[in-house]
C-alpha positions in Angstrom: -39.9 -5.7 71.6 -42.3 -7.2 68.8 -40.8 -4.8 66.4 -37.8 -5.0 67.2 -37.9 -8.7 66.1 -40.1 -8.3 63.3 -37.0 -5.7 62.0 -34.4 -9.2 62.7 -36.5 -11.3 61.3 -36.6 -9.4 58.1 -33.2 -8.6 58.4 -32.3 -12.0 58.6 -34.8 -13.8 55.8 -33.4 -10.7 53.1 -29.3 -11.4 54.2 -29.1 -14.7 52.0 -30.7 -12.7 49.0 -27.9 -10.1 49.3 -25.2 -12.5 49.6 -26.6 -14.2 46.4 -26.5 -11.0 44.9 -23.0 -10.8 45.7 -21.8 -14.1 44.1 -23.9 -14.2 41.1 -22.3 -14.5 37.6 -22.7 -12.2 34.8 -22.0 -11.9 30.9 -18.3 -10.2 30.9 -17.3 -9.1 27.4 -13.5 -9.0 27.2 -10.3 -7.1 25.3 -7.3 -9.2 24.5 -4.6 -7.1 22.9 -0.5 -7.0 22.7 1.1 -3.7 22.2 -2.2 -2.5 22.0 -2.7 -5.0 19.2 -5.7 -7.5 19.1 -5.1 -10.6 19.3 -7.2 -13.7 17.8 -7.5 -17.1 19.3 -6.1 -16.4 23.1 -8.3 -19.3 24.8 -9.9 -18.1 27.8 -10.8 -20.5 30.9 -12.8 -19.6 34.1 -11.2 -21.4 36.6 -14.4 -21.9 38.6 -17.0 -22.9 36.4 -14.1 -24.6 33.7 -16.5 -22.4 30.8 -14.4 -21.6 27.9 -13.9 -18.7 25.0 -11.3 -17.8 21.8 -11.2 -14.6 20.8 -12.1 -13.2 17.9 -10.3 -11.1 15.3 -10.7 -7.9 16.9 -9.6 -9.8 20.5 -13.0 -9.7 21.9 -14.6 -12.5 23.8 -17.5 -12.8 26.0 -17.7 -15.2 29.0 -19.8 -16.0 32.1 -18.1 -14.7 35.5 -18.9 -13.3 38.5 -16.0 -10.8 41.1 -12.6 -12.4 42.2 -13.4 -15.5 39.9 -9.9 -16.2 37.9 -9.6 -16.1 34.1 -6.6 -18.3 32.7 -5.3 -16.6 29.2 -3.0 -18.7 26.8 -2.4 -18.5 23.0 0.4 -19.7 20.6 3.8 -17.4 20.9 2.4 -15.8 24.0 3.3 -16.0 27.3 0.4 -18.0 29.8 -1.7 -15.2 32.4 -4.1 -15.6 35.2 -6.2 -13.1 35.9 -8.6 -11.8 39.0 -11.9 -10.4 37.5 -12.1 -7.2 39.6 -15.2 -5.4 41.4 -14.9 -2.4 38.5 -14.7 -5.1 36.2 -17.3 -7.3 37.4 -19.6 -4.4 37.5 -18.9 -2.7 34.4 -19.4 -5.7 32.7 -16.4 -5.2 30.7 -12.3 -5.8 30.9 -9.0 -5.4 28.9 -6.0 -8.1 29.3 -2.5 -7.0 27.8 -0.7 -10.1 27.3 3.4 -10.6 26.8 4.6 -11.8 23.5 6.9 -15.5 24.2 10.3 -14.6 22.5 12.1 -17.6 22.0 15.1 -17.7 20.2 15.6 -21.5 17.8 18.6 -23.1 17.2 19.2 -23.6 13.3 16.8 -26.7 12.6 18.4 -29.7 10.2 15.4 -30.0 7.8 16.4 -33.1 5.8 18.2 -35.5 7.6 19.3 -37.7 4.8 21.1 -34.5 3.1 23.4 -36.6 1.1 20.5 -38.2 -0.7 19.9 -36.4 -4.2 20.2 -36.6 -8.3 23.9 -36.9 -8.2 24.9 -39.4 -5.8 21.8 -41.7 -7.3 23.4 -41.0 -10.3 20.5 -39.6 -12.6 22.5 -36.3 -13.5 26.5 -36.4 -14.3 28.3 -35.1 -10.5 29.1 -31.6 -10.7 27.0 -30.5 -13.0 26.3 -26.7 -13.6 22.8 -25.8 -12.6 20.9 -22.9 -14.3 17.7 -21.0 -13.0 15.5 -20.7 -15.6 16.7 -17.0 -16.4 20.4 -18.2 -16.4 18.5 -20.8 -19.0 17.3 -18.0 -21.3 20.2 -16.0 -21.3 22.4 -19.1 -21.8 20.1 -20.5 -24.6 20.1 -16.4 -26.1 24.2 -16.0 -26.2 25.2 -18.1 -29.2 24.7 -18.4 -33.2 22.4 -15.8 -35.1 20.3 -15.3 -32.5 22.8 -14.3 -29.9 24.1 -11.8 -32.7 20.2 -10.5 -33.0 20.0 -10.1 -28.9 23.2 -8.6 -28.5 22.4 -6.2 -31.2 19.0 -5.4 -30.8 19.5 -5.0 -26.3 18.0 -7.9 -25.9 21.2 -9.5 -24.1 21.1 -6.6 -22.1 17.7 -7.2 -20.7 18.3 -11.2 -20.4 21.1 -10.4 -17.7 18.8 -8.0 -16.1 16.0 -10.8 -15.8 18.8 -13.0 -14.3 20.0 -10.3 -11.8 16.0 -10.2 -10.6 15.8 -14.0 -10.8 18.8 -13.8 -8.1 17.6 -11.2 -5.6 14.2 -12.9 -5.9 15.4 -15.9 -5.3 17.4 -14.2 -2.1 14.1 -13.0 -0.5 12.8 -16.3 -0.5 15.4 -17.5 1.5 14.9 -14.6 4.0 11.4 -15.6 4.0 12.3 -18.9 4.9 15.0 -18.0 7.8 13.3 -15.4 9.3 9.0 -14.9 10.0 7.1 -11.7 10.3 7.6 -11.5 14.1 11.2 -11.3 13.8 11.3 -8.8 11.6 8.8 -6.8 13.8 9.6 -7.6 17.7 13.6 -8.0 17.4 14.5 -5.9 14.2 11.6 -3.5 15.0 10.9 -2.9 11.5 7.2 -2.1 11.6 5.3 -5.0 9.4 4.2 -2.6 6.0 7.9 -2.2 5.3 9.4 -5.9 6.0 9.1 -6.3 2.4 11.2 -3.1 1.2 13.7 -3.9 4.0 14.1 -7.1 2.7 15.2 -6.3 -0.8 17.9 -3.5 1.3 19.3 -6.4 2.4 19.5 -8.1 -0.7 21.4 -5.1 -1.9 24.2 -5.7 0.8 27.7 -7.5 -0.8 28.3 -9.4 2.2 24.7 -10.3 3.7 24.2 -11.9 0.3 27.5 -14.0 1.1 26.5 -15.2 4.0 23.1 -16.4 2.8 25.2 -18.5 0.4 27.2 -20.0 3.1 24.2 -21.0 4.8 25.5 -19.2 7.9 22.5 -18.2 10.1 24.0 -17.0 12.8 26.6 -14.7 10.5 23.3 -13.8 8.7 21.7 -13.0 12.1 24.5 -11.0 13.0 24.7 -8.7 10.1 20.6 -8.4 9.7 20.2 -7.1 12.9 23.4 -4.1 12.0 21.2 -3.8 8.5 18.2 -3.1 10.0 20.0 -0.3 12.2 20.5 1.8 9.8 17.8 0.9 8.0 15.7 2.3 11.3 18.3 5.6 11.1 17.7 6.3 7.8 14.1 5.8 8.1 13.8 8.2 10.7 16.2 10.2 10.1 14.1 11.2 6.4 10.8 11.8 8.5 
């Protein structure tokens, strides 16, 4: 009887210790990814102890947590996520979180509220005056007189014309960069990031698409660029 009482007392004295060991916090090393790519700048908050961490350029973070703690993950362009720390993750001290890109189609934004305020309306330059780009000015300046004759004979005029065409395409490329961000190309159009620039050159060779950019009709441009991406991706796959 005495021995049984001793065993019971020993068990009761160790029970709180066993319970404490179950809830002890430890450093958990985590990785945040999306489509297997590491995500930088994702905020991680432990709801239990209110500690916070931020993922680095490799998607890694470390935070003090225990089994069954709830971690909140949030970041720009990604859907908010709540995750439990499961027992096997607590034991291993590691976890991986896969976040989903939050694709939101924005309406066309009017950047300049006062678009009617310009140099012509203020009388600074004559209304309806033709505006030349730098390369167009060079071509115009080199088309008359003795210099024009020399450029025609030497072939310099053809070079100036080609420079004008190159400049026009560069301007169109800038418009594409303004209208569509890299994520639109990779997520929506399925263009690999390393091929975005090549796809943009492919687009500015299409007369119908270039015309839509001139009309500043983003809806039509989006429709046409989607079709161009479909053909571009098909040709790219067929060439492999």
